[in-house]
C-alpha positions as CSV (number, residue, x, y, z in Angstrom):
1,X,9.6,13.3,169.1
2,X,5.8,13.1,168.6
3,X,4.0,9.5,169.1
4,X,1.6,8.2,166.6
5,X,-1.4,9.1,168.9
6,X,-0.5,12.8,169.1
7,X,0.0,12.7,165.3
8,X,-3.3,11.4,164.8
9,X,-4.9,13.8,167.0
10,X,-3.1,16.8,165.4
11,X,-4.1,15.4,162.0
12,X,-7.8,15.0,163.3
13,X,-7.7,18.6,164.5
14,X,-6.4,19.9,161.1
15,X,-9.3,18.0,159.4
16,X,-11.9,19.5,161.6
17,X,-10.6,22.9,161.3
18,X,-10.4,22.4,157.5
19,X,-14.1,21.3,157.4
20,X,-15.1,24.3,159.5
21,X,-13.2,26.6,157.1
22,X,-14.8,25.2,154.2
23,X,-18.4,25.5,155.8
24,X,-17.8,29.2,156.8
25,X,-16.4,29.7,153.2
26,X,-19.6,28.1,151.7
27,X,-21.8,30.2,154.0
28,X,-20.1,33.4,152.9
29,X,-20.3,32.6,149.3
30,X,-24.1,31.6,149.6
31,X,-24.6,35.0,151.6
32,X,-22.8,36.8,148.8
33,X,-24.9,35.1,146.2
34,X,-28.1,35.8,147.9
35,X,-27.1,39.4,148.5
36,X,-26.3,39.8,144.7
37,X,-29.7,38.2,143.6
38,X,-31.6,40.5,146.0
39,X,-29.8,43.4,144.8
40,X,-30.3,42.5,141.0
41,X,-34.0,42.0,141.9
42,X,-34.3,45.4,143.2
43,X,-32.7,47.1,140.3
44,X,-34.9,44.9,137.8
45,X,-37.9,46.0,139.8
46,X,-36.8,49.6,139.4
47,X,-36.2,49.2,135.8
48,X,-39.7,47.7,135.2
49,X,-41.3,50.5,137.3
50,X,-39.6,53.0,135.2
51,X,-41.1,51.4,131.9
52,X,-44.3,51.5,133.5
53,X,-44.2,55.1,134.6
54,X,-43.3,56.0,131.1
55,X,-46.1,54.0,129.5
56,X,-48.6,55.3,131.9
57,X,-47.8,58.7,130.9
58,X,-48.5,58.1,127.2
59,X,-51.8,58.6,125.5
60,X,-54.1,55.6,125.7
61,X,-54.2,55.2,121.8
62,X,-53.2,57.1,118.8
63,X,-56.4,56.8,117.1
64,X,-58.2,58.9,119.8
65,X,-55.5,61.5,120.6
66,X,-57.8,64.3,119.1
67,X,-61.2,62.4,118.7
68,X,-63.2,60.7,121.5
69,X,-63.9,56.9,121.5
70,X,-66.8,56.1,119.4
71,X,-68.9,53.3,121.0
72,X,-71.1,50.7,119.6
73,X,-73.1,48.5,121.9
74,X,-70.7,49.7,124.8
75,X,-67.5,48.6,122.9
76,X,-65.1,51.1,121.4
77,X,-64.9,50.9,117.5
78,X,-62.0,53.3,116.6
79,X,-59.3,52.2,118.7
80,X,-56.1,50.5,117.4
81,X,-56.9,46.7,116.7
82,X,-55.1,44.4,118.9
83,X,-53.0,42.9,116.0
84,X,-51.7,46.5,115.0
85,X,-50.4,47.3,118.5
86,X,-46.7,48.0,118.7
87,X,-44.2,50.1,117.0
88,X,-45.3,51.9,113.8
89,X,-43.0,51.9,110.8
90,X,-40.1,54.1,111.3
91,X,-39.9,54.1,115.0
92,X,-36.9,52.6,116.5
93,X,-37.3,49.6,119.0
94,X,-36.2,51.4,122.0
95,X,-37.9,52.3,125.0
96,X,-37.3,56.3,124.8
97,X,-39.1,56.4,121.4
98,X,-42.7,55.2,122.3
99,X,-45.4,57.8,121.6
100,X,-48.6,55.8,122.8
101,X,-49.3,53.4,125.4
102,X,-49.6,50.4,122.9
103,X,-46.3,51.3,121.2
104,X,-44.9,49.0,124.1
105,X,-46.6,45.9,122.5
106,X,-43.9,43.2,121.6
107,X,-41.0,45.4,122.4
108,X,-37.5,44.0,123.8
109,X,-34.7,46.2,124.7
110,X,-31.8,46.4,127.1
111,X,-31.0,48.4,130.0
112,X,-27.6,48.7,131.7
113,X,-27.5,48.7,135.5
114,X,-25.0,48.2,138.4
115,X,-25.3,44.3,137.9
116,X,-24.9,44.2,134.0
117,X,-27.3,44.2,131.3
118,X,-31.1,43.6,131.7
119,X,-33.3,42.3,129.0
120,X,-36.8,44.0,129.1
121,X,-39.6,42.5,127.4
122,X,-43.0,44.4,127.2
123,X,-46.3,43.6,125.7
124,X,-49.7,45.3,125.7
125,X,-53.1,43.7,125.5
126,X,-56.9,44.8,125.7
127,X,-58.5,43.4,128.9
128,X,-62.1,42.9,129.7
129,X,-63.9,43.8,133.0
130,X,-62.6,40.4,134.5
131,X,-59.0,41.4,133.6
132,X,-58.7,38.8,131.1
133,X,-56.8,39.3,127.8
134,X,-59.0,39.6,124.7
135,X,-58.5,40.4,121.1
136,X,-61.5,42.8,120.9
137,X,-61.2,46.6,121.5
138,X,-61.7,47.6,125.1
139,X,-61.5,50.7,127.2
140,X,-58.8,49.1,129.3
141,X,-55.3,48.0,128.2
142,X,-52.7,46.1,130.4
143,X,-48.9,46.3,130.0
144,X,-46.7,43.6,131.2
145,X,-43.1,44.3,131.7
146,X,-40.6,41.4,132.3
147,X,-37.0,42.1,133.3
148,X,-34.2,39.5,133.2
149,X,-30.4,39.4,134.2
150,X,-27.9,36.9,134.4
151,X,-28.0,37.0,138.4
152,X,-31.7,36.3,138.5
153,X,-33.2,32.7,138.4
154,X,-36.6,34.0,137.4
155,X,-37.6,37.3,135.6
156,X,-39.2,40.1,137.4
157,X,-42.7,40.8,136.1
158,X,-45.0,43.6,136.6
159,X,-48.4,44.7,135.2
160,X,-50.3,47.9,134.9
161,X,-53.8,48.7,133.7
162,X,-54.5,51.8,131.8
163,X,-58.0,53.0,131.3
164,X,-59.4,55.3,128.6
165,X,-61.4,57.1,131.3
């Protein structure tokens, strides 16, 4: 028969082994969580990059597709006003239907990926020579693309500047 000291030693060994097993399990879960978050970040970055590439390939502004920009004191006068950027009436609010760079202003759509559904928010603004957002017409526009997923703690945000020239 086992004495009380052997029983205590066996129970202590089982407790230590149990703690070790729980720590190993916690480490594996943490590593899996980090791995999934990193892979999700990469996929979100690819989605943001695809949106930027699509926007970059589009014409700068609907008002100057066939006519050149008219300048007054170095500032354009015939571009789309900042408060009129975005989807024009009749266009669906989906990424593939944009016709001009500023059609991406105030858009929200979803993209499916390996790690679930990604919510994409885009905005377009005029920027001055210092890179600051302005409401007046300029020869530069910036698109900001933000991609979020349930596996991400913070959204992935990318920006791109398009110049008329």
